[in-house]
C-alpha positions in Angstrom: 0.5 -0.1 0.4 1.8 3.2 -1.0 2.1 6.0 1.9 0.9 9.7 0.4 2.8 12.6 2.1 -0.9 13.8 2.7 -4.5 12.9 3.3 -7.5 14.7 3.1 -10.5 13.4 4.8 -14.0 14.8 3.0 -16.8 14.2 5.3 -19.9 12.7 3.0 -22.3 11.8 5.5 -25.5 12.5 5.1 -28.2 13.3 7.7 -32.2 13.7 7.7 -32.8 16.6 6.5 -34.9 17.6 9.9 -31.7 17.2 11.6 -30.7 20.6 13.1 -26.9 19.4 13.0 -27.3 19.9 9.3 -25.0 17.4 6.8 -21.8 17.6 5.0 -23.5 16.1 2.2 -26.0 18.0 2.1 -23.6 21.3 1.8 -22.6 19.7 -1.2 -19.3 18.1 0.2 -19.5 14.8 -1.9 -19.1 17.3 -5.4 -15.5 18.1 -3.3 -14.7 14.6 -3.0 -14.7 14.3 -6.5 -13.4 18.2 -7.3 -10.5 17.3 -5.3 -9.8 14.0 -7.0 -9.6 15.4 -10.4 -7.6 18.6 -8.9 -4.7 16.4 -7.6 -4.5 14.2 -10.6 -4.6 17.4 -12.8 -1.4 19.1 -10.8 0.0 15.5 -10.8 -0.1 14.8 -7.0 -2.1 12.3 -6.9 0.8 10.2 -6.2 1.6 12.3 -2.7 -1.8 13.3 -1.6 -5.2 11.5 -1.9 -8.7 12.7 -0.8 -11.2 10.1 0.5 -14.5 10.1 1.8 -15.7 9.7 5.5 -18.4 9.5 7.3 -18.8 11.8 10.4 -16.1 13.9 11.6 -18.8 16.2 13.9 -18.0 19.1 12.1 -21.4 19.0 10.3 -22.5 22.2 11.7 -20.1 24.5 10.1 -21.0 23.6 6.3 -18.9 21.4 4.3 -15.6 19.9 6.4 -11.6 18.1 5.1 -9.8 17.2 7.9 -5.7 17.5 6.3 -3.3 15.0 7.4 -0.8 14.6 8.8 -1.0 18.0 9.8 -4.5 18.0 12.3 -5.9 20.9 10.2 -9.6 20.3 9.6 -11.6 22.9 7.5 -15.2 23.9 7.6 -17.7 25.7 5.1 -15.7 24.5 2.2 -16.8 25.2 -1.1 -15.9 23.9 -4.8 -14.2 27.7 -5.1 -11.8 26.8 -2.0 -10.6 23.6 -3.5 -8.0 25.3 -5.6 -6.3 26.7 -1.9 -6.3 24.2 -0.6 -4.5 22.1 -2.7 -1.8 24.8 -3.7 -1.1 25.6 -0.3 -1.0 22.3 0.7 1.3 21.6 -2.4 3.7 24.3 -0.3 3.5 22.9 2.9 1.0 25.6 4.4 -3.1 25.9 5.4 -5.6 28.0 4.0 -6.2 29.7 7.5 -9.6 31.5 6.1 -11.1 27.9 6.2 -9.8 26.5 9.5 -11.7 25.5 12.0 -10.3 25.8 15.8 -12.0 24.9 19.1 -12.7 27.7 21.1 -9.9 30.1 22.5 -7.4 28.1 20.5 -4.9 29.5 18.1 -5.0 28.7 14.4 
């Protein structure tokens, strides 16, 4: 099994529309997985980085969520328009600070 430098774990959990917590799938995360995989292939990064769909990451209240490992970075409220910035930053070993979700009182 090949080991990648980075993994993008994209929550694609879907809850009933009446659930007040919401769900990442309802926020468009299923399209994010497709776009992220395509961006990695298009940039020739798919051997170094991998996008995977996951179940709940427990961040659904803030929109579609992606966890980037091994950086331990959680992105929230991610849209298709953010995919390029996420891949650009990961390639440089950086993060997209405007999307980073932190616990209350925790620094970025």
